[in-house]
PDBQT receptor file of N, H, CA, C and O in Angstrom, charges set to zero:
ATOM      1  N   MET A   1       0.641  -1.442   0.140  1.00  0.00    +0.000 N 
ATOM      2  CA  MET A   1      -0.323   0.223  -0.094  1.00  0.00    +0.000 C 
ATOM      3  C   MET A   1       0.893   1.213   0.287  1.00  0.00    +0.000 C 
ATOM      4  O   MET A   1       1.744   1.127   1.172  1.00  0.00    +0.000 OA
ATOM      5  N   GLY A   2       0.669   2.147  -0.669  1.00  0.00    +0.000 N 
ATOM      6  H   GLY A   2      -0.023   2.217  -1.388  1.00  0.00    +0.000 HD
ATOM      7  CA  GLY A   2       0.956   3.494  -1.069  1.00  0.00    +0.000 C 
ATOM      8  C   GLY A   2       0.586   4.294   0.056  1.00  0.00    +0.000 C 
ATOM      9  O   GLY A   2      -0.315   4.053   0.860  1.00  0.00    +0.000 OA
ATOM     10  N   GLU A   3       1.659   5.632   0.031  1.00  0.00    +0.000 N 
ATOM     11  H   GLU A   3       2.391   5.828  -0.622  1.00  0.00    +0.000 HD
ATOM     12  CA  GLU A   3       1.138   6.765   0.524  1.00  0.00    +0.000 C 
ATOM     13  C   GLU A   3       1.464   7.976   0.257  1.00  0.00    +0.000 C 
ATOM     14  O   GLU A   3       2.636   8.346   0.330  1.00  0.00    +0.000 OA
ATOM     15  N   TRP A   4       0.176   9.014  -0.200  1.00  0.00    +0.000 N 
ATOM     16  H   TRP A   4      -0.775   8.713  -0.259  1.00  0.00    +0.000 HD
ATOM     17  CA  TRP A   4       0.409   9.691  -1.318  1.00  0.00    +0.000 C 
ATOM     18  C   TRP A   4      -0.475  10.604  -0.725  1.00  0.00    +0.000 C 
ATOM     19  O   TRP A   4      -1.511  10.398  -0.093  1.00  0.00    +0.000 OA
ATOM     20  N   LYS A   5       0.234  11.894  -1.101  1.00  0.00    +0.000 N 
ATOM     21  H   LYS A   5       1.076  12.060  -1.615  1.00  0.00    +0.000 HD
ATOM     22  CA  LYS A   5       0.371  13.597  -0.665  1.00  0.00    +0.000 C 
ATOM     23  C   LYS A   5      -0.570  14.425  -1.449  1.00  0.00    +0.000 C 
ATOM     24  O   LYS A   5      -0.051  14.560  -2.557  1.00  0.00    +0.000 OA
ATOM     25  N   CYS A   6      -1.452  14.906  -1.418  1.00  0.00    +0.000 N 
ATOM     26  H   CYS A   6      -1.873  14.796  -0.518  1.00  0.00    +0.000 HD
ATOM     27  CA  CYS A   6      -1.738  15.372  -2.232  1.00  0.00    +0.000 C 
ATOM     28  C   CYS A   6      -1.174  17.333  -2.525  1.00  0.00    +0.000 C 
ATOM     29  O   CYS A   6      -0.878  18.042  -1.563  1.00  0.00    +0.000 OA
ATOM     30  N   LYS A   7      -1.145  17.833  -3.928  1.00  0.00    +0.000 N 
ATOM     31  H   LYS A   7      -1.386  17.257  -4.710  1.00  0.00    +0.000 HD
ATOM     32  CA  LYS A   7      -0.106  18.584  -3.662  1.00  0.00    +0.000 C 
ATOM     33  C   LYS A   7      -0.465  20.010  -3.976  1.00  0.00    +0.000 C 
ATOM     34  O   LYS A   7       0.280  20.842  -4.494  1.00  0.00    +0.000 OA
ATOM     35  N   LYS A   8      -1.890  20.198  -3.532  1.00  0.00    +0.000 N 
ATOM     36  H   LYS A   8      -2.494  19.522  -3.111  1.00  0.00    +0.000 HD
ATOM     37  CA  LYS A   8      -2.288  21.133  -3.507  1.00  0.00    +0.000 C 
ATOM     38  C   LYS A   8      -2.722  21.332  -2.095  1.00  0.00    +0.000 C 
ATOM     39  O   LYS A   8      -2.528  22.521  -1.843  1.00  0.00    +0.000 OA
ATOM     40  N   CYS A   9      -3.226  20.713  -1.043  1.00  0.00    +0.000 N 
ATOM     41  H   CYS A   9      -3.384  19.747  -1.248  1.00  0.00    +0.000 HD
ATOM     42  CA  CYS A   9      -3.701  20.948   0.550  1.00  0.00    +0.000 C 
ATOM     43  C   CYS A   9      -2.478  20.296   0.757  1.00  0.00    +0.000 C 
ATOM     44  O   CYS A   9      -1.847  21.344   0.624  1.00  0.00    +0.000 OA
ATOM     45  N   GLY A  10      -1.377  19.260   1.021  1.00  0.00    +0.000 N 
ATOM     46  H   GLY A  10      -1.890  18.409   1.130  1.00  0.00    +0.000 HD
ATOM     47  CA  GLY A  10      -1.234  17.684   1.780  1.00  0.00    +0.000 C 
ATOM     48  C   GLY A  10      -1.582  17.621   2.526  1.00  0.00    +0.000 C 
ATOM     49  O   GLY A  10      -1.216  18.048   3.621  1.00  0.00    +0.000 OA
ATOM     50  N   TYR A  11      -2.887  16.762   2.066  1.00  0.00    +0.000 N 
ATOM     51  H   TYR A  11      -3.185  16.415   1.176  1.00  0.00    +0.000 HD
ATOM     52  CA  TYR A  11      -3.515  15.812   2.800  1.00  0.00    +0.000 C 
ATOM     53  C   TYR A  11      -3.050  14.610   2.470  1.00  0.00    +0.000 C 
ATOM     54  O   TYR A  11      -2.875  14.745   1.259  1.00  0.00    +0.000 OA
ATOM     55  N   THR A  12      -2.695  13.394   2.773  1.00  0.00    +0.000 N 
ATOM     56  H   THR A  12      -2.837  13.284   3.756  1.00  0.00    +0.000 HD
ATOM     57  CA  THR A  12      -1.970  12.266   2.922  1.00  0.00    +0.000 C 
ATOM     58  C   THR A  12      -3.121  11.082   3.442  1.00  0.00    +0.000 C 
ATOM     59  O   THR A  12      -3.728  10.927   4.501  1.00  0.00    +0.000 OA
ATOM     60  N   VAL A  13      -3.088  10.129   1.778  1.00  0.00    +0.000 N 
ATOM     61  H   VAL A  13      -2.594  10.255   0.917  1.00  0.00    +0.000 HD
ATOM     62  CA  VAL A  13      -4.047   9.126   2.114  1.00  0.00    +0.000 C 
ATOM     63  C   VAL A  13      -3.318   8.172   1.728  1.00  0.00    +0.000 C 
ATOM     64  O   VAL A  13      -2.428   8.409   0.911  1.00  0.00    +0.000 OA
ATOM     65  N   LYS A  14      -3.558   6.628   2.313  1.00  0.00    +0.000 N 
ATOM     66  H   LYS A  14      -4.281   6.435   2.976  1.00  0.00    +0.000 HD
ATOM     67  CA  LYS A  14      -3.067   5.452   2.237  1.00  0.00    +0.000 C 
ATOM     68  C   LYS A  14      -3.797   4.318   1.264  1.00  0.00    +0.000 C 
ATOM     69  O   LYS A  14      -4.747   3.565   1.476  1.00  0.00    +0.000 OA
ATOM     70  N   GLU A  15      -2.936   4.523   0.092  1.00  0.00    +0.000 N 
ATOM     71  H   GLU A  15      -2.164   5.135  -0.081  1.00  0.00    +0.000 HD
ATOM     72  CA  GLU A  15      -4.019   3.426  -1.302  1.00  0.00    +0.000 C 
ATOM     73  C   GLU A  15      -2.896   3.057  -1.383  1.00  0.00    +0.000 C 
ATOM     74  O   GLU A  15      -1.784   3.385  -0.970  1.00  0.00    +0.000 OA
ATOM     75  N   GLU A  16      -3.568   1.947  -2.282  1.00  0.00    +0.000 N 
ATOM     76  H   GLU A  16      -4.471   1.680  -2.618  1.00  0.00    +0.000 HD
ATOM     77  CA  GLU A  16      -2.882   1.249  -4.138  1.00  0.00    +0.000 C 
ATOM     78  C   GLU A  16      -2.811   2.333  -4.826  1.00  0.00    +0.000 C 
ATOM     79  O   GLU A  16      -2.005   2.375  -5.755  1.00  0.00    +0.000 OA
ATOM     80  N   THR A  17      -3.549   3.339  -4.560  1.00  0.00    +0.000 N 
ATOM     81  H   THR A  17      -4.204   3.304  -3.805  1.00  0.00    +0.000 HD
ATOM     82  CA  THR A  17      -2.755   4.477  -6.171  1.00  0.00    +0.000 C 
ATOM     83  C   THR A  17      -3.843   5.457  -5.883  1.00  0.00    +0.000 C 
ATOM     84  O   THR A  17      -5.046   5.204  -5.933  1.00  0.00    +0.000 OA
ATOM     85  N   PRO A  18      -3.107   7.006  -5.468  1.00  0.00    +0.000 N 
ATOM     86  CA  PRO A  18      -3.710   7.981  -5.816  1.00  0.00    +0.000 C 
ATOM     87  C   PRO A  18      -5.544   7.953  -6.221  1.00  0.00    +0.000 C 
ATOM     88  O   PRO A  18      -6.179   7.275  -7.028  1.00  0.00    +0.000 OA
ATOM     89  N   PRO A  19      -5.786   8.575  -5.650  1.00  0.00    +0.000 N 
ATOM     90  CA  PRO A  19      -7.335   8.869  -6.064  1.00  0.00    +0.000 C 
ATOM     91  C   PRO A  19      -7.492  10.027  -6.592  1.00  0.00    +0.000 C 
ATOM     92  O   PRO A  19      -6.768  10.936  -6.185  1.00  0.00    +0.000 OA
ATOM     93  N   GLU A  20      -8.476  10.291  -7.632  1.00  0.00    +0.000 N 
ATOM     94  H   GLU A  20      -9.064   9.553  -7.962  1.00  0.00    +0.000 HD
ATOM     95  CA  GLU A  20      -8.551  10.742  -8.540  1.00  0.00    +0.000 C 
ATOM     96  C   GLU A  20      -8.993  12.748  -8.169  1.00  0.00    +0.000 C 
ATOM     97  O   GLU A  20      -8.797  13.830  -8.721  1.00  0.00    +0.000 OA
ATOM     98  N   GLU A  21      -9.610  12.261  -7.007  1.00  0.00    +0.000 N 
ATOM     99  H   GLU A  21      -9.769  11.382  -6.559  1.00  0.00    +0.000 HD
ATOM    100  CA  GLU A  21     -10.528  13.260  -6.467  1.00  0.00    +0.000 C 
ATOM    101  C   GLU A  21      -9.529  13.811  -5.174  1.00  0.00    +0.000 C 
ATOM    102  O   GLU A  21      -8.416  13.453  -5.557  1.00  0.00    +0.000 OA
ATOM    103  N   CYS A  22      -9.367  14.407  -4.013  1.00  0.00    +0.000 N 
ATOM    104  H   CYS A  22     -10.272  14.697  -3.702  1.00  0.00    +0.000 HD
ATOM    105  CA  CYS A  22      -8.685  14.474  -3.061  1.00  0.00    +0.000 C 
ATOM    106  C   CYS A  22      -9.747  14.228  -2.073  1.00  0.00    +0.000 C 
ATOM    107  O   CYS A  22     -10.837  14.785  -1.945  1.00  0.00    +0.000 OA
ATOM    108  N   PRO A  23      -9.478  13.760  -1.743  1.00  0.00    +0.000 N 
ATOM    109  CA  PRO A  23     -10.688  13.016  -0.457  1.00  0.00    +0.000 C 
ATOM    110  C   PRO A  23     -11.137  14.833   0.448  1.00  0.00    +0.000 C 
ATOM    111  O   PRO A  23     -12.294  15.247   0.365  1.00  0.00    +0.000 OA
ATOM    112  N   PHE A  24     -10.345  15.436   1.008  1.00  0.00    +0.000 N 
ATOM    113  H   PHE A  24      -9.406  15.099   1.076  1.00  0.00    +0.000 HD
ATOM    114  CA  PHE A  24     -10.157  16.545   1.878  1.00  0.00    +0.000 C 
ATOM    115  C   PHE A  24     -10.663  17.702   1.242  1.00  0.00    +0.000 C 
ATOM    116  O   PHE A  24     -11.491  18.487   1.704  1.00  0.00    +0.000 OA
ATOM    117  N   CYS A  25      -9.744  17.765  -0.543  1.00  0.00    +0.000 N 
ATOM    118  H   CYS A  25      -9.071  17.126  -0.917  1.00  0.00    +0.000 HD
ATOM    119  CA  CYS A  25     -10.113  19.624  -0.688  1.00  0.00    +0.000 C 
ATOM    120  C   CYS A  25     -11.378  19.439  -2.016  1.00  0.00    +0.000 C 
ATOM    121  O   CYS A  25     -11.844  20.404  -2.622  1.00  0.00    +0.000 OA
ATOM    122  N   LYS A  26     -11.664  18.379  -2.203  1.00  0.00    +0.000 N 
ATOM    123  H   LYS A  26     -11.285  17.595  -1.711  1.00  0.00    +0.000 HD
ATOM    124  CA  LYS A  26     -12.461  17.805  -3.125  1.00  0.00    +0.000 C 
ATOM    125  C   LYS A  26     -12.358  18.136  -4.410  1.00  0.00    +0.000 C 
ATOM    126  O   LYS A  26     -13.246  18.353  -5.235  1.00  0.00    +0.000 OA
ATOM    127  N   GLU A  27     -10.508  18.169  -4.570  1.00  0.00    +0.000 N 
ATOM    128  H   GLU A  27      -9.787  17.992  -3.900  1.00  0.00    +0.000 HD
ATOM    129  CA  GLU A  27     -10.536  18.783  -6.154  1.00  0.00    +0.000 C 
ATOM    130  C   GLU A  27      -9.895  17.324  -6.563  1.00  0.00    +0.000 C 
ATOM    131  O   GLU A  27      -9.581  16.281  -5.990  1.00  0.00    +0.000 OA
ATOM    132  N   LYS A  28      -9.884  18.068  -8.380  1.00  0.00    +0.000 N 
ATOM    133  H   LYS A  28     -10.139  18.915  -8.845  1.00  0.00    +0.000 HD
ATOM    134  CA  LYS A  28      -8.857  16.686  -9.181  1.00  0.00    +0.000 C 
ATOM    135  C   LYS A  28      -7.416  16.908  -8.873  1.00  0.00    +0.000 C 
ATOM    136  O   LYS A  28      -6.967  17.503  -9.853  1.00  0.00    +0.000 OA
ATOM    137  N   CYS A  29      -6.480  16.728  -8.009  1.00  0.00    +0.000 N 
ATOM    138  H   CYS A  29      -6.844  16.245  -7.212  1.00  0.00    +0.000 HD
ATOM    139  CA  CYS A  29      -5.089  17.476  -7.772  1.00  0.00    +0.000 C 
ATOM    140  C   CYS A  29      -3.991  16.336  -8.047  1.00  0.00    +0.000 C 
ATOM    141  O   CYS A  29      -4.314  15.149  -7.995  1.00  0.00    +0.000 OA
ATOM    142  N   GLU A  30      -3.083  16.617  -8.250  1.00  0.00    +0.000 N 
ATOM    143  H   GLU A  30      -2.820  17.581  -8.291  1.00  0.00    +0.000 HD
ATOM    144  CA  GLU A  30      -2.013  15.586  -8.629  1.00  0.00    +0.000 C 
ATOM    145  C   GLU A  30      -1.758  15.369  -6.877  1.00  0.00    +0.000 C 
ATOM    146  O   GLU A  30      -2.382  15.964  -5.999  1.00  0.00    +0.000 OA
ATOM    147  N   PHE A  31      -0.311  14.016  -6.609  1.00  0.00    +0.000 N 
ATOM    148  H   PHE A  31       0.196  13.533  -7.323  1.00  0.00    +0.000 HD
ATOM    149  CA  PHE A  31      -0.789  12.885  -5.758  1.00  0.00    +0.000 C 
ATOM    150  C   PHE A  31       0.428  12.985  -6.227  1.00  0.00    +0.000 C 
ATOM    151  O   PHE A  31       0.728  12.999  -7.421  1.00  0.00    +0.000 OA
ATOM    152  N   VAL A  32       1.536  13.095  -4.842  1.00  0.00    +0.000 N 
ATOM    153  H   VAL A  32       1.293  13.083  -3.872  1.00  0.00    +0.000 HD
ATOM    154  CA  VAL A  32       2.914  12.636  -5.355  1.00  0.00    +0.000 C 
ATOM    155  C   VAL A  32       3.484  11.212  -4.138  1.00  0.00    +0.000 C 
ATOM    156  O   VAL A  32       3.459  11.390  -2.920  1.00  0.00    +0.000 OA
ATOM    157  N   ASP A  33       3.747  10.472  -4.495  1.00  0.00    +0.000 N 
ATOM    158  H   ASP A  33       3.767  10.327  -5.484  1.00  0.00    +0.000 HD
ATOM    159  CA  ASP A  33       3.779   9.204  -3.514  1.00  0.00    +0.000 C 
ATOM    160  C   ASP A  33       4.981   9.550  -2.682  1.00  0.00    +0.000 C 
ATOM    161  O   ASP A  33       6.132   9.686  -3.095  1.00  0.00    +0.000 OA
ATOM    162  N   VAL A  34       4.531   9.675  -1.415  1.00  0.00    +0.000 N 
ATOM    163  H   VAL A  34       3.595   9.564  -1.080  1.00  0.00    +0.000 HD
ATOM    164  CA  VAL A  34       6.026   9.643  -0.327  1.00  0.00    +0.000 C 
ATOM    165  C   VAL A  34       5.986   8.457   0.594  1.00  0.00    +0.000 C 
ATOM    166  O   VAL A  34       5.901   8.695   1.799  1.00  0.00    +0.000 OA
ATOM    167  N   THR A  35       6.033   7.268   0.204  1.00  0.00    +0.000 N 
ATOM    168  H   THR A  35       6.102   7.074  -0.775  1.00  0.00    +0.000 HD
ATOM    169  CA  THR A  35       6.097   6.088   1.006  1.00  0.00    +0.000 C 
ATOM    170  C   THR A  35       7.392   6.237   0.932  1.00  0.00    +0.000 C 
ATOM    171  O   THR A  35       8.167   6.925   0.268  1.00  0.00    +0.000 OA
ATOM    172  N   CYS A  36       7.508   4.973   2.247  1.00  0.00    +0.000 N 
ATOM    173  H   CYS A  36       6.878   4.414   2.787  1.00  0.00    +0.000 HD
ATOM    174  CA  CYS A  36       8.738   4.585   2.554  1.00  0.00    +0.000 C 
ATOM    175  C   CYS A  36       9.242   3.829   2.271  1.00  0.00    +0.000 C 
ATOM    176  O   CYS A  36       9.738   3.206   3.209  1.00  0.00    +0.000 OA
ATOM    177  N   TYR A  37       9.509   3.314   0.963  1.00  0.00    +0.000 N 
ATOM    178  H   TYR A  37       9.105   3.820   0.201  1.00  0.00    +0.000 HD
ATOM    179  CA  TYR A  37      10.678   1.984   0.527  1.00  0.00    +0.000 C 
ATOM    180  C   TYR A  37      11.653   1.405   0.747  1.00  0.00    +0.000 C 
ATOM    181  O   TYR A  37      11.896   0.206   0.611  1.00  0.00    +0.000 OA
ATOM    182  N   ILE A  38      12.366   2.346   1.155  1.00  0.00    +0.000 N 
ATOM    183  H   ILE A  38      12.169   3.320   1.266  1.00  0.00    +0.000 HD
ATOM    184  CA  ILE A  38      13.907   2.336   1.309  1.00  0.00    +0.000 C 
ATOM    185  C   ILE A  38      14.256   2.144   2.777  1.00  0.00    +0.000 C 
ATOM    186  O   ILE A  38      13.920   3.007   3.588  1.00  0.00    +0.000 OA
ATOM    187  N   PRO A  39      15.040   0.848   3.229  1.00  0.00    +0.000 N 
ATOM    188  CA  PRO A  39      15.682   1.419   5.053  1.00  0.00    +0.000 C 
ATOM    189  C   PRO A  39      16.174   2.509   5.268  1.00  0.00    +0.000 C 
ATOM    190  O   PRO A  39      16.481   2.719   6.441  1.00  0.00    +0.000 OA
ATOM    191  N   ASP A  40      16.377   3.352   4.491  1.00  0.00    +0.000 N 
ATOM    192  H   ASP A  40      16.128   3.181   3.538  1.00  0.00    +0.000 HD
ATOM    193  CA  ASP A  40      17.472   4.790   4.698  1.00  0.00    +0.000 C 
ATOM    194  C   ASP A  40      16.382   5.477   5.500  1.00  0.00    +0.000 C 
ATOM    195  O   ASP A  40      16.728   6.249   6.393  1.00  0.00    +0.000 OA
ATOM    196  N   CYS A  41      14.639   5.186   5.174  1.00  0.00    +0.000 N 
ATOM    197  H   CYS A  41      14.358   4.559   4.448  1.00  0.00    +0.000 HD
ATOM    198  CA  CYS A  41      14.102   6.009   5.590  1.00  0.00    +0.000 C 
ATOM    199  C   CYS A  41      14.029   5.901   7.329  1.00  0.00    +0.000 C 
ATOM    200  O   CYS A  41      13.903   6.998   7.873  1.00  0.00    +0.000 OA
ATOM    201  N   GLY A  42      14.103   4.562   8.363  1.00  0.00    +0.000 N 
ATOM    202  H   GLY A  42      14.206   3.670   7.922  1.00  0.00    +0.000 HD
ATOM    203  CA  GLY A  42      14.305   3.769   9.057  1.00  0.00    +0.000 C 
ATOM    204  C   GLY A  42      13.165   3.573  10.034  1.00  0.00    +0.000 C 
ATOM    205  O   GLY A  42      13.064   3.189  11.200  1.00  0.00    +0.000 OA
ATOM    206  N   LYS A  43      12.213   4.065   8.923  1.00  0.00    +0.000 N 
ATOM    207  H   LYS A  43      12.295   4.377   7.977  1.00  0.00    +0.000 HD
ATOM    208  CA  LYS A  43      11.038   3.394   9.570  1.00  0.00    +0.000 C 
ATOM    209  C   LYS A  43       9.915   3.163   8.367  1.00  0.00    +0.000 C 
ATOM    210  O   LYS A  43      10.137   3.593   7.235  1.00  0.00    +0.000 OA
ATOM    211  N   THR A  44       8.588   2.389   8.725  1.00  0.00    +0.000 N 
ATOM    212  H   THR A  44       8.408   2.040   9.645  1.00  0.00    +0.000 HD
ATOM    213  CA  THR A  44       7.722   2.287   8.090  1.00  0.00    +0.000 C 
ATOM    214  C   THR A  44       6.919   3.374   7.690  1.00  0.00    +0.000 C 
ATOM    215  O   THR A  44       7.694   4.314   7.869  1.00  0.00    +0.000 OA
ATOM    216  N   GLY A  45       5.328   4.102   7.047  1.00  0.00    +0.000 N 
ATOM    217  H   GLY A  45       4.699   3.339   6.902  1.00  0.00    +0.000 HD
ATOM    218  CA  GLY A  45       5.034   4.829   6.512  1.00  0.00    +0.000 C 
ATOM    219  C   GLY A  45       5.552   6.229   5.734  1.00  0.00    +0.000 C 
ATOM    220  O   GLY A  45       6.348   6.148   4.798  1.00  0.00    +0.000 OA
ATOM    221  N   SER A  46       5.325   6.787   5.938  1.00  0.00    +0.000 N 
ATOM    222  H   SER A  46       4.679   6.853   6.699  1.00  0.00    +0.000 HD
ATOM    223  CA  SER A  46       5.815   8.431   4.785  1.00  0.00    +0.000 C 
ATOM    224  C   SER A  46       7.321   8.560   5.279  1.00  0.00    +0.000 C 
ATOM    225  O   SER A  46       7.881   8.076   6.263  1.00  0.00    +0.000 OA
ATOM    226  N   ASP A  47       7.823   9.449   4.171  1.00  0.00    +0.000 N 
ATOM    227  H   ASP A  47       7.369   9.842   3.372  1.00  0.00    +0.000 HD
ATOM    228  CA  ASP A  47       9.394   9.231   4.139  1.00  0.00    +0.000 C 
ATOM    229  C   ASP A  47       9.244  11.281   4.531  1.00  0.00    +0.000 C 
ATOM    230  O   ASP A  47       8.853  11.996   3.608  1.00  0.00    +0.000 OA
ATOM    231  N   ASN A  48       9.476  11.701   5.430  1.00  0.00    +0.000 N 
ATOM    232  H   ASN A  48       9.793  11.120   6.179  1.00  0.00    +0.000 HD
ATOM    233  CA  ASN A  48       9.353  13.019   5.907  1.00  0.00    +0.000 C 
ATOM    234  C   ASN A  48      10.274  14.022   4.767  1.00  0.00    +0.000 C 
ATOM    235  O   ASN A  48      10.023  15.206   4.541  1.00  0.00    +0.000 OA
ATOM    236  N   ARG A  49      11.398  13.208   4.127  1.00  0.00    +0.000 N 
ATOM    237  H   ARG A  49      11.602  12.246   4.310  1.00  0.00    +0.000 HD
ATOM    238  CA  ARG A  49      11.894  13.875   3.683  1.00  0.00    +0.000 C 
ATOM    239  C   ARG A  49      11.537  14.462   1.994  1.00  0.00    +0.000 C 
ATOM    240  O   ARG A  49      11.967  15.347   1.254  1.00  0.00    +0.000 OA
ATOM    241  N   LEU A  50      10.560  13.446   1.938  1.00  0.00    +0.000 N 
ATOM    242  H   LEU A  50      10.210  12.727   2.539  1.00  0.00    +0.000 HD
ATOM    243  CA  LEU A  50      10.041  13.987   0.488  1.00  0.00    +0.000 C 
ATOM    244  C   LEU A  50       8.167  14.479   0.733  1.00  0.00    +0.000 C 
ATOM    245  O   LEU A  50       7.261  14.570  -0.095  1.00  0.00    +0.000 OA
ATOM    246  N   ALA A  51       8.183  14.695   2.145  1.00  0.00    +0.000 N 
ATOM    247  H   ALA A  51       8.918  14.621   2.818  1.00  0.00    +0.000 HD
ATOM    248  CA  ALA A  51       7.203  15.768   2.091  1.00  0.00    +0.000 C 
ATOM    249  C   ALA A  51       6.645  17.361   2.157  1.00  0.00    +0.000 C 
ATOM    250  O   ALA A  51       5.451  17.605   1.985  1.00  0.00    +0.000 OA
TER     251      ALA A  51
């Protein structure tokens, strides 16, 4: 499962793929994958370096 951040409002969702419409701002926004998928980030969840 990925963690996606809305580029417009910063809302984060955990889903396989990003939604077409942001559940928070209700706009069609671009979502950035901020999933921690490398051991270097030190935890599971979002990678703060991408936020």
